[in-house]
PyMOL CGO cylinders between C-alpha atoms (Angstrom):
from pymol import cmd
from pymol.cgo import CYLINDER

trace = [
    CYLINDER, 142.11, 83.30, 122.92, 141.74, 81.65, 126.30, 0.3, 1, 1, 1, 1, 1, 1,
    CYLINDER, 141.74, 81.65, 126.30, 144.42, 81.54, 128.97, 0.3, 1, 1, 1, 1, 1, 1,
    CYLINDER, 144.42, 81.54, 128.97, 143.06, 78.17, 130.13, 0.3, 1, 1, 1, 1, 1, 1,
    CYLINDER, 143.06, 78.17, 130.13, 145.74, 76.06, 128.32, 0.3, 1, 1, 1, 1, 1, 1,
    CYLINDER, 145.74, 76.06, 128.32, 148.50, 78.16, 129.90, 0.3, 1, 1, 1, 1, 1, 1,
    CYLINDER, 148.50, 78.16, 129.90, 147.15, 77.79, 133.44, 0.3, 1, 1, 1, 1, 1, 1,
    CYLINDER, 147.15, 77.79, 133.44, 146.51, 74.07, 132.95, 0.3, 1, 1, 1, 1, 1, 1,
    CYLINDER, 146.51, 74.07, 132.95, 150.05, 73.51, 131.65, 0.3, 1, 1, 1, 1, 1, 1,
    CYLINDER, 150.05, 73.51, 131.65, 151.50, 75.67, 134.41, 0.3, 1, 1, 1, 1, 1, 1,
    CYLINDER, 151.50, 75.67, 134.41, 149.63, 73.70, 137.08, 0.3, 1, 1, 1, 1, 1, 1,
    CYLINDER, 149.63, 73.70, 137.08, 150.98, 70.46, 135.57, 0.3, 1, 1, 1, 1, 1, 1,
    CYLINDER, 150.98, 70.46, 135.57, 154.54, 71.86, 135.55, 0.3, 1, 1, 1, 1, 1, 1,
    CYLINDER, 154.54, 71.86, 135.55, 154.35, 72.93, 139.19, 0.3, 1, 1, 1, 1, 1, 1,
    CYLINDER, 154.35, 72.93, 139.19, 152.83, 69.58, 140.19, 0.3, 1, 1, 1, 1, 1, 1,
    CYLINDER, 152.83, 69.58, 140.19, 156.02, 67.97, 138.88, 0.3, 1, 1, 1, 1, 1, 1,
    CYLINDER, 156.02, 67.97, 138.88, 158.32, 70.63, 140.38, 0.3, 1, 1, 1, 1, 1, 1,
    CYLINDER, 158.32, 70.63, 140.38, 156.60, 71.09, 143.76, 0.3, 1, 1, 1, 1, 1, 1,
    CYLINDER, 156.60, 71.09, 143.76, 159.09, 69.05, 145.80, 0.3, 1, 1, 1, 1, 1, 1,
    CYLINDER, 159.09, 69.05, 145.80, 162.14, 70.62, 144.15, 0.3, 1, 1, 1, 1, 1, 1,
    CYLINDER, 162.14, 70.62, 144.15, 160.75, 74.12, 144.73, 0.3, 1, 1, 1, 1, 1, 1,
    CYLINDER, 160.75, 74.12, 144.73, 159.93, 73.29, 148.35, 0.3, 1, 1, 1, 1, 1, 1,
    CYLINDER, 159.93, 73.29, 148.35, 163.47, 71.99, 148.84, 0.3, 1, 1, 1, 1, 1, 1,
    CYLINDER, 163.47, 71.99, 148.84, 164.99, 75.13, 147.32, 0.3, 1, 1, 1, 1, 1, 1,
    CYLINDER, 164.99, 75.13, 147.32, 162.80, 77.24, 149.58, 0.3, 1, 1, 1, 1, 1, 1,
    CYLINDER, 162.80, 77.24, 149.58, 163.62, 75.14, 152.66, 0.3, 1, 1, 1, 1, 1, 1,
    CYLINDER, 163.62, 75.14, 152.66, 167.28, 76.05, 152.23, 0.3, 1, 1, 1, 1, 1, 1,
    CYLINDER, 167.28, 76.05, 152.23, 166.56, 79.80, 152.33, 0.3, 1, 1, 1, 1, 1, 1,
    CYLINDER, 166.56, 79.80, 152.33, 162.99, 80.27, 153.50, 0.3, 1, 1, 1, 1, 1, 1,
    CYLINDER, 162.99, 80.27, 153.50, 160.08, 78.41, 154.99, 0.3, 1, 1, 1, 1, 1, 1,
    CYLINDER, 160.08, 78.41, 154.99, 160.00, 75.50, 152.53, 0.3, 1, 1, 1, 1, 1, 1,
    CYLINDER, 160.00, 75.50, 152.53, 156.55, 75.98, 151.06, 0.3, 1, 1, 1, 1, 1, 1,
    CYLINDER, 156.55, 75.98, 151.06, 157.15, 77.82, 147.78, 0.3, 1, 1, 1, 1, 1, 1,
    CYLINDER, 157.15, 77.82, 147.78, 156.23, 74.89, 145.54, 0.3, 1, 1, 1, 1, 1, 1,
    CYLINDER, 156.23, 74.89, 145.54, 153.15, 73.98, 147.58, 0.3, 1, 1, 1, 1, 1, 1,
    CYLINDER, 153.15, 73.98, 147.58, 152.00, 77.60, 147.67, 0.3, 1, 1, 1, 1, 1, 1,
    CYLINDER, 152.00, 77.60, 147.67, 152.40, 77.98, 143.91, 0.3, 1, 1, 1, 1, 1, 1,
    CYLINDER, 152.40, 77.98, 143.91, 150.61, 74.70, 143.22, 0.3, 1, 1, 1, 1, 1, 1,
    CYLINDER, 150.61, 74.70, 143.22, 147.72, 75.63, 145.53, 0.3, 1, 1, 1, 1, 1, 1,
    CYLINDER, 147.72, 75.63, 145.53, 147.28, 78.93, 143.70, 0.3, 1, 1, 1, 1, 1, 1,
    CYLINDER, 147.28, 78.93, 143.70, 147.57, 77.37, 140.26, 0.3, 1, 1, 1, 1, 1, 1,
    CYLINDER, 147.57, 77.37, 140.26, 145.04, 74.68, 141.12, 0.3, 1, 1, 1, 1, 1, 1,
    CYLINDER, 145.04, 74.68, 141.12, 142.47, 77.37, 141.91, 0.3, 1, 1, 1, 1, 1, 1,
    CYLINDER, 142.47, 77.37, 141.91, 143.51, 79.44, 138.88, 0.3, 1, 1, 1, 1, 1, 1,
    CYLINDER, 143.51, 79.44, 138.88, 143.08, 76.51, 136.53, 0.3, 1, 1, 1, 1, 1, 1,
    CYLINDER, 143.08, 76.51, 136.53, 139.52, 76.02, 137.78, 0.3, 1, 1, 1, 1, 1, 1,
    CYLINDER, 139.52, 76.02, 137.78, 138.54, 79.70, 137.47, 0.3, 1, 1, 1, 1, 1, 1,
    CYLINDER, 138.54, 79.70, 137.47, 136.84, 81.34, 134.52, 0.3, 1, 1, 1, 1, 1, 1,
    CYLINDER, 136.84, 81.34, 134.52, 138.68, 83.16, 131.77, 0.3, 1, 1, 1, 1, 1, 1,
    CYLINDER, 138.68, 83.16, 131.77, 139.72, 86.62, 132.89, 0.3, 1, 1, 1, 1, 1, 1,
    CYLINDER, 139.72, 86.62, 132.89, 139.68, 85.59, 136.55, 0.3, 1, 1, 1, 1, 1, 1,
    CYLINDER, 139.68, 85.59, 136.55, 142.46, 83.02, 136.70, 0.3, 1, 1, 1, 1, 1, 1,
    CYLINDER, 142.46, 83.02, 136.70, 145.31, 85.23, 137.93, 0.3, 1, 1, 1, 1, 1, 1,
    CYLINDER, 145.31, 85.23, 137.93, 143.09, 86.75, 140.61, 0.3, 1, 1, 1, 1, 1, 1,
    CYLINDER, 143.09, 86.75, 140.61, 142.04, 83.26, 141.72, 0.3, 1, 1, 1, 1, 1, 1,
    CYLINDER, 142.04, 83.26, 141.72, 145.74, 82.39, 141.99, 0.3, 1, 1, 1, 1, 1, 1,
    CYLINDER, 145.74, 82.39, 141.99, 146.37, 85.45, 144.14, 0.3, 1, 1, 1, 1, 1, 1,
    CYLINDER, 146.37, 85.45, 144.14, 143.51, 84.66, 146.51, 0.3, 1, 1, 1, 1, 1, 1,
    CYLINDER, 143.51, 84.66, 146.51, 144.36, 80.97, 146.86, 0.3, 1, 1, 1, 1, 1, 1,
    CYLINDER, 144.36, 80.97, 146.86, 148.13, 81.27, 147.23, 0.3, 1, 1, 1, 1, 1, 1,
    CYLINDER, 148.13, 81.27, 147.23, 147.96, 84.21, 149.61, 0.3, 1, 1, 1, 1, 1, 1,
    CYLINDER, 147.96, 84.21, 149.61, 150.81, 86.05, 151.22, 0.3, 1, 1, 1, 1, 1, 1,
    CYLINDER, 150.81, 86.05, 151.22, 153.36, 88.26, 149.59, 0.3, 1, 1, 1, 1, 1, 1,
    CYLINDER, 153.36, 88.26, 149.59, 154.41, 85.68, 147.01, 0.3, 1, 1, 1, 1, 1, 1,
    CYLINDER, 154.41, 85.68, 147.01, 150.82, 85.17, 145.88, 0.3, 1, 1, 1, 1, 1, 1,
    CYLINDER, 150.82, 85.17, 145.88, 150.49, 88.86, 145.18, 0.3, 1, 1, 1, 1, 1, 1,
    CYLINDER, 150.49, 88.86, 145.18, 153.87, 89.22, 143.49, 0.3, 1, 1, 1, 1, 1, 1,
    CYLINDER, 153.87, 89.22, 143.49, 153.56, 86.18, 141.24, 0.3, 1, 1, 1, 1, 1, 1,
    CYLINDER, 153.56, 86.18, 141.24, 149.94, 87.10, 140.62, 0.3, 1, 1, 1, 1, 1, 1,
    CYLINDER, 149.94, 87.10, 140.62, 151.10, 90.37, 139.07, 0.3, 1, 1, 1, 1, 1, 1,
    CYLINDER, 151.10, 90.37, 139.07, 153.06, 88.41, 136.47, 0.3, 1, 1, 1, 1, 1, 1,
    CYLINDER, 153.06, 88.41, 136.47, 150.14, 86.06, 135.87, 0.3, 1, 1, 1, 1, 1, 1,
    CYLINDER, 150.14, 86.06, 135.87, 147.72, 88.99, 135.42, 0.3, 1, 1, 1, 1, 1, 1,
    CYLINDER, 147.72, 88.99, 135.42, 149.88, 90.29, 132.59, 0.3, 1, 1, 1, 1, 1, 1,
    CYLINDER, 149.88, 90.29, 132.59, 150.34, 86.90, 130.94, 0.3, 1, 1, 1, 1, 1, 1,
    CYLINDER, 150.34, 86.90, 130.94, 146.60, 86.30, 131.19, 0.3, 1, 1, 1, 1, 1, 1,
    CYLINDER, 146.60, 86.30, 131.19, 145.88, 89.68, 129.56, 0.3, 1, 1, 1, 1, 1, 1,
    CYLINDER, 145.88, 89.68, 129.56, 148.41, 88.90, 126.83, 0.3, 1, 1, 1, 1, 1, 1,
    CYLINDER, 148.41, 88.90, 126.83, 146.83, 85.54, 126.05, 0.3, 1, 1, 1, 1, 1, 1,
    CYLINDER, 146.83, 85.54, 126.05, 143.22, 86.67, 126.24, 0.3, 1, 1, 1, 1, 1, 1,
    CYLINDER, 143.22, 86.67, 126.24, 143.31, 90.17, 124.74, 0.3, 1, 1, 1, 1, 1, 1,
    CYLINDER, 143.31, 90.17, 124.74, 146.58, 90.30, 122.85, 0.3, 1, 1, 1, 1, 1, 1,
    CYLINDER, 146.58, 90.30, 122.85, 148.00, 92.88, 125.27, 0.3, 1, 1, 1, 1, 1, 1,
    CYLINDER, 148.00, 92.88, 125.27, 151.69, 93.45, 124.73, 0.3, 1, 1, 1, 1, 1, 1,
    CYLINDER, 151.69, 93.45, 124.73, 153.65, 90.97, 126.83, 0.3, 1, 1, 1, 1, 1, 1,
    CYLINDER, 153.65, 90.97, 126.83, 156.72, 93.20, 127.07, 0.3, 1, 1, 1, 1, 1, 1,
    CYLINDER, 156.72, 93.20, 127.07, 154.74, 96.17, 128.36, 0.3, 1, 1, 1, 1, 1, 1,
    CYLINDER, 154.74, 96.17, 128.36, 152.74, 94.00, 130.74, 0.3, 1, 1, 1, 1, 1, 1,
    CYLINDER, 152.74, 94.00, 130.74, 155.74, 92.27, 132.26, 0.3, 1, 1, 1, 1, 1, 1,
    CYLINDER, 155.74, 92.27, 132.26, 157.53, 95.60, 132.54, 0.3, 1, 1, 1, 1, 1, 1,
    CYLINDER, 157.53, 95.60, 132.54, 154.56, 96.93, 134.49, 0.3, 1, 1, 1, 1, 1, 1,
    CYLINDER, 154.56, 96.93, 134.49, 154.48, 93.80, 136.68, 0.3, 1, 1, 1, 1, 1, 1,
    CYLINDER, 154.48, 93.80, 136.68, 158.21, 93.99, 137.41, 0.3, 1, 1, 1, 1, 1, 1,
    CYLINDER, 158.21, 93.99, 137.41, 158.00, 97.65, 138.39, 0.3, 1, 1, 1, 1, 1, 1,
    CYLINDER, 158.00, 97.65, 138.39, 155.13, 96.88, 140.76, 0.3, 1, 1, 1, 1, 1, 1,
    CYLINDER, 155.13, 96.88, 140.76, 156.97, 93.87, 142.23, 0.3, 1, 1, 1, 1, 1, 1,
    CYLINDER, 156.97, 93.87, 142.23, 160.06, 96.01, 142.83, 0.3, 1, 1, 1, 1, 1, 1,
    CYLINDER, 160.06, 96.01, 142.83, 157.92, 98.65, 144.49, 0.3, 1, 1, 1, 1, 1, 1,
    CYLINDER, 157.92, 98.65, 144.49, 155.84, 96.35, 146.68, 0.3, 1, 1, 1, 1, 1, 1,
    CYLINDER, 155.84, 96.35, 146.68, 158.71, 94.05, 147.60, 0.3, 1, 1, 1, 1, 1, 1,
    CYLINDER, 158.71, 94.05, 147.60, 161.24, 96.85, 147.92, 0.3, 1, 1, 1, 1, 1, 1,
    CYLINDER, 161.24, 96.85, 147.92, 163.53, 94.69, 145.82, 0.3, 1, 1, 1, 1, 1, 1,
    CYLINDER, 163.53, 94.69, 145.82, 165.92, 95.24, 142.93, 0.3, 1, 1, 1, 1, 1, 1,
    CYLINDER, 165.92, 95.24, 142.93, 168.11, 93.16, 140.65, 0.3, 1, 1, 1, 1, 1, 1,
    CYLINDER, 168.11, 93.16, 140.65, 170.89, 91.69, 142.76, 0.3, 1, 1, 1, 1, 1, 1,
    CYLINDER, 170.89, 91.69, 142.76, 168.76, 91.21, 145.89, 0.3, 1, 1, 1, 1, 1, 1,
    CYLINDER, 168.76, 91.21, 145.89, 168.34, 87.44, 145.23, 0.3, 1, 1, 1, 1, 1, 1,
    CYLINDER, 168.34, 87.44, 145.23, 164.71, 87.37, 144.20, 0.3, 1, 1, 1, 1, 1, 1,
    CYLINDER, 164.71, 87.37, 144.20, 162.36, 86.63, 141.33, 0.3, 1, 1, 1, 1, 1, 1,
    CYLINDER, 162.36, 86.63, 141.33, 163.37, 89.99, 139.86, 0.3, 1, 1, 1, 1, 1, 1,
    CYLINDER, 163.37, 89.99, 139.86, 166.83, 88.62, 139.11, 0.3, 1, 1, 1, 1, 1, 1,
    CYLINDER, 166.83, 88.62, 139.11, 165.21, 86.37, 136.48, 0.3, 1, 1, 1, 1, 1, 1,
    CYLINDER, 165.21, 86.37, 136.48, 162.30, 88.61, 135.49, 0.3, 1, 1, 1, 1, 1, 1,
    CYLINDER, 162.30, 88.61, 135.49, 164.13, 91.86, 134.76, 0.3, 1, 1, 1, 1, 1, 1,
    CYLINDER, 164.13, 91.86, 134.76, 166.68, 90.44, 132.29, 0.3, 1, 1, 1, 1, 1, 1,
    CYLINDER, 166.68, 90.44, 132.29, 163.91, 88.41, 130.68, 0.3, 1, 1, 1, 1, 1, 1,
    CYLINDER, 163.91, 88.41, 130.68, 161.94, 91.60, 130.04, 0.3, 1, 1, 1, 1, 1, 1,
    CYLINDER, 161.94, 91.60, 130.04, 164.99, 93.31, 128.56, 0.3, 1, 1, 1, 1, 1, 1,
    CYLINDER, 164.99, 93.31, 128.56, 165.60, 90.36, 126.24, 0.3, 1, 1, 1, 1, 1, 1,
    CYLINDER, 165.60, 90.36, 126.24, 161.91, 90.06, 125.36, 0.3, 1, 1, 1, 1, 1, 1,
    CYLINDER, 161.91, 90.06, 125.36, 161.92, 93.60, 124.02, 0.3, 1, 1, 1, 1, 1, 1,
    CYLINDER, 161.92, 93.60, 124.02, 164.74, 92.94, 121.60, 0.3, 1, 1, 1, 1, 1, 1,
    CYLINDER, 164.74, 92.94, 121.60, 164.76, 89.21, 120.96, 0.3, 1, 1, 1, 1, 1, 1,
    CYLINDER, 164.76, 89.21, 120.96, 161.41, 87.63, 121.73, 0.3, 1, 1, 1, 1, 1, 1,
    CYLINDER, 161.41, 87.63, 121.73, 160.37, 84.84, 124.06, 0.3, 1, 1, 1, 1, 1, 1,
    CYLINDER, 160.37, 84.84, 124.06, 163.32, 82.52, 123.37, 0.3, 1, 1, 1, 1, 1, 1,
    CYLINDER, 163.32, 82.52, 123.37, 165.76, 85.29, 124.26, 0.3, 1, 1, 1, 1, 1, 1,
    CYLINDER, 165.76, 85.29, 124.26, 163.68, 86.12, 127.34, 0.3, 1, 1, 1, 1, 1, 1,
    CYLINDER, 163.68, 86.12, 127.34, 163.87, 82.53, 128.57, 0.3, 1, 1, 1, 1, 1, 1,
    CYLINDER, 163.87, 82.53, 128.57, 167.63, 82.39, 128.02, 0.3, 1, 1, 1, 1, 1, 1,
    CYLINDER, 167.63, 82.39, 128.02, 168.10, 85.66, 129.92, 0.3, 1, 1, 1, 1, 1, 1,
    CYLINDER, 168.10, 85.66, 129.92, 165.82, 84.49, 132.74, 0.3, 1, 1, 1, 1, 1, 1,
    CYLINDER, 165.82, 84.49, 132.74, 167.85, 81.27, 133.05, 0.3, 1, 1, 1, 1, 1, 1,
    CYLINDER, 167.85, 81.27, 133.05, 171.08, 83.27, 133.37, 0.3, 1, 1, 1, 1, 1, 1,
    CYLINDER, 171.08, 83.27, 133.37, 169.43, 85.50, 135.97, 0.3, 1, 1, 1, 1, 1, 1,
    CYLINDER, 169.43, 85.50, 135.97, 168.06, 82.49, 137.85, 0.3, 1, 1, 1, 1, 1, 1,
    CYLINDER, 168.06, 82.49, 137.85, 171.45, 80.77, 137.88, 0.3, 1, 1, 1, 1, 1, 1,
    CYLINDER, 171.45, 80.77, 137.88, 173.11, 83.97, 139.08, 0.3, 1, 1, 1, 1, 1, 1,
    CYLINDER, 173.11, 83.97, 139.08, 171.00, 83.96, 142.25, 0.3, 1, 1, 1, 1, 1, 1,
    CYLINDER, 171.00, 83.96, 142.25, 173.08, 81.05, 143.55, 0.3, 1, 1, 1, 1, 1, 1,
    CYLINDER, 173.08, 81.05, 143.55, 176.02, 83.38, 144.18, 0.3, 1, 1, 1, 1, 1, 1,
    CYLINDER, 176.02, 83.38, 144.18, 173.97, 86.22, 145.66, 0.3, 1, 1, 1, 1, 1, 1,
    CYLINDER, 173.97, 86.22, 145.66, 173.26, 86.99, 149.30, 0.3, 1, 1, 1, 1, 1, 1,
    CYLINDER, 173.26, 86.99, 149.30, 169.65, 87.93, 149.88, 0.3, 1, 1, 1, 1, 1, 1,
    CYLINDER, 169.65, 87.93, 149.88, 168.91, 91.48, 150.92, 0.3, 1, 1, 1, 1, 1, 1,
    CYLINDER, 168.91, 91.48, 150.92, 165.13, 91.02, 151.21, 0.3, 1, 1, 1, 1, 1, 1,
    CYLINDER, 165.13, 91.02, 151.21, 162.72, 88.34, 152.36, 0.3, 1, 1, 1, 1, 1, 1,
    CYLINDER, 162.72, 88.34, 152.36, 163.32, 85.43, 154.70, 0.3, 1, 1, 1, 1, 1, 1,
    CYLINDER, 163.32, 85.43, 154.70, 166.51, 84.43, 152.93, 0.3, 1, 1, 1, 1, 1, 1,
    CYLINDER, 166.51, 84.43, 152.93, 168.30, 87.51, 154.27, 0.3, 1, 1, 1, 1, 1, 1,
    CYLINDER, 168.30, 87.51, 154.27, 168.19, 85.93, 157.73, 0.3, 1, 1, 1, 1, 1, 1,
    CYLINDER, 168.19, 85.93, 157.73, 169.73, 82.63, 156.64, 0.3, 1, 1, 1, 1, 1, 1,
    CYLINDER, 169.73, 82.63, 156.64, 173.47, 82.18, 157.05, 0.3, 1, 1, 1, 1, 1, 1,
    CYLINDER, 173.47, 82.18, 157.05, 175.27, 84.12, 154.30, 0.3, 1, 1, 1, 1, 1, 1,
    CYLINDER, 175.27, 84.12, 154.30, 171.89, 85.30, 153.01, 0.3, 1, 1, 1, 1, 1, 1,
    CYLINDER, 171.89, 85.30, 153.01, 171.29, 81.96, 151.30, 0.3, 1, 1, 1, 1, 1, 1,
    CYLINDER, 171.29, 81.96, 151.30, 174.44, 82.17, 149.20, 0.3, 1, 1, 1, 1, 1, 1,
    CYLINDER, 174.44, 82.17, 149.20, 174.99, 78.85, 147.44, 0.3, 1, 1, 1, 1, 1, 1,
    CYLINDER, 174.99, 78.85, 147.44, 171.28, 78.25, 146.77, 0.3, 1, 1, 1, 1, 1, 1,
    CYLINDER, 171.28, 78.25, 146.77, 169.09, 79.22, 143.83, 0.3, 1, 1, 1, 1, 1, 1,
    CYLINDER, 169.09, 79.22, 143.83, 166.22, 81.56, 144.58, 0.3, 1, 1, 1, 1, 1, 1,
    CYLINDER, 166.22, 81.56, 144.58, 162.98, 79.56, 144.18, 0.3, 1, 1, 1, 1, 1, 1,
    CYLINDER, 162.98, 79.56, 144.18, 161.12, 82.63, 142.90, 0.3, 1, 1, 1, 1, 1, 1,
    CYLINDER, 161.12, 82.63, 142.90, 163.63, 83.07, 140.11, 0.3, 1, 1, 1, 1, 1, 1,
    CYLINDER, 163.63, 83.07, 140.11, 163.23, 79.39, 139.27, 0.3, 1, 1, 1, 1, 1, 1,
    CYLINDER, 163.23, 79.39, 139.27, 159.46, 79.88, 139.08, 0.3, 1, 1, 1, 1, 1, 1,
    CYLINDER, 159.46, 79.88, 139.08, 159.79, 82.83, 136.71, 0.3, 1, 1, 1, 1, 1, 1,
    CYLINDER, 159.79, 82.83, 136.71, 161.68, 80.59, 134.30, 0.3, 1, 1, 1, 1, 1, 1,
    CYLINDER, 161.68, 80.59, 134.30, 158.92, 77.99, 134.57, 0.3, 1, 1, 1, 1, 1, 1,
    CYLINDER, 158.92, 77.99, 134.57, 156.30, 80.64, 133.76, 0.3, 1, 1, 1, 1, 1, 1,
    CYLINDER, 156.30, 80.64, 133.76, 158.13, 81.68, 130.61, 0.3, 1, 1, 1, 1, 1, 1,
    CYLINDER, 158.13, 81.68, 130.61, 158.89, 78.13, 129.47, 0.3, 1, 1, 1, 1, 1, 1,
    CYLINDER, 158.89, 78.13, 129.47, 155.24, 77.13, 129.83, 0.3, 1, 1, 1, 1, 1, 1,
    CYLINDER, 155.24, 77.13, 129.83, 154.18, 80.27, 127.97, 0.3, 1, 1, 1, 1, 1, 1,
    CYLINDER, 154.18, 80.27, 127.97, 156.46, 79.22, 125.11, 0.3, 1, 1, 1, 1, 1, 1,
    CYLINDER, 156.46, 79.22, 125.11, 154.96, 75.72, 125.11, 0.3, 1, 1, 1, 1, 1, 1,
    CYLINDER, 154.96, 75.72, 125.11, 151.36, 76.91, 124.85, 0.3, 1, 1, 1, 1, 1, 1,
    CYLINDER, 151.36, 76.91, 124.85, 152.11, 79.75, 122.43, 0.3, 1, 1, 1, 1, 1, 1,
    CYLINDER, 152.11, 79.75, 122.43, 153.85, 77.44, 119.97, 0.3, 1, 1, 1, 1, 1, 1,
]
cmd.load_cgo(trace, "trace")
């Protein structure tokens, strides 16, 4: 199976969400999260099967390109080879935590990804999305301990983490194309 439909649908989703994601990021970061994601997904969508996540990583650049690319590598492997999604996302999350020196509660993408992985193992993709949404929504009340948001007043408390929002988008689009 090709990952092309997933990357195409994901690019379309981020094209719609780019301004909202930029606005979320402007409140706690540099304001380019949506644009960065869309730039990477545009290149990924044009790449060949098996090379889409790496194209995303190269085009989006920076720390976020690498970290989100780790998730996309595992989703791509799942779609193209049937690799276990739970194991792949677990591996990606561990690597993200290591590279980003981040943990659940630090106001990051991991706050959505980690509970999603736990739910995926026991309840499937629907449960994973629901858990990711709860994790995403919980970032609003957190103060950032890593990344640019830690330098914003109150660590960005009162604002959703754009990375956590993006994780939910990834999983929702995966559900759409897998249906």
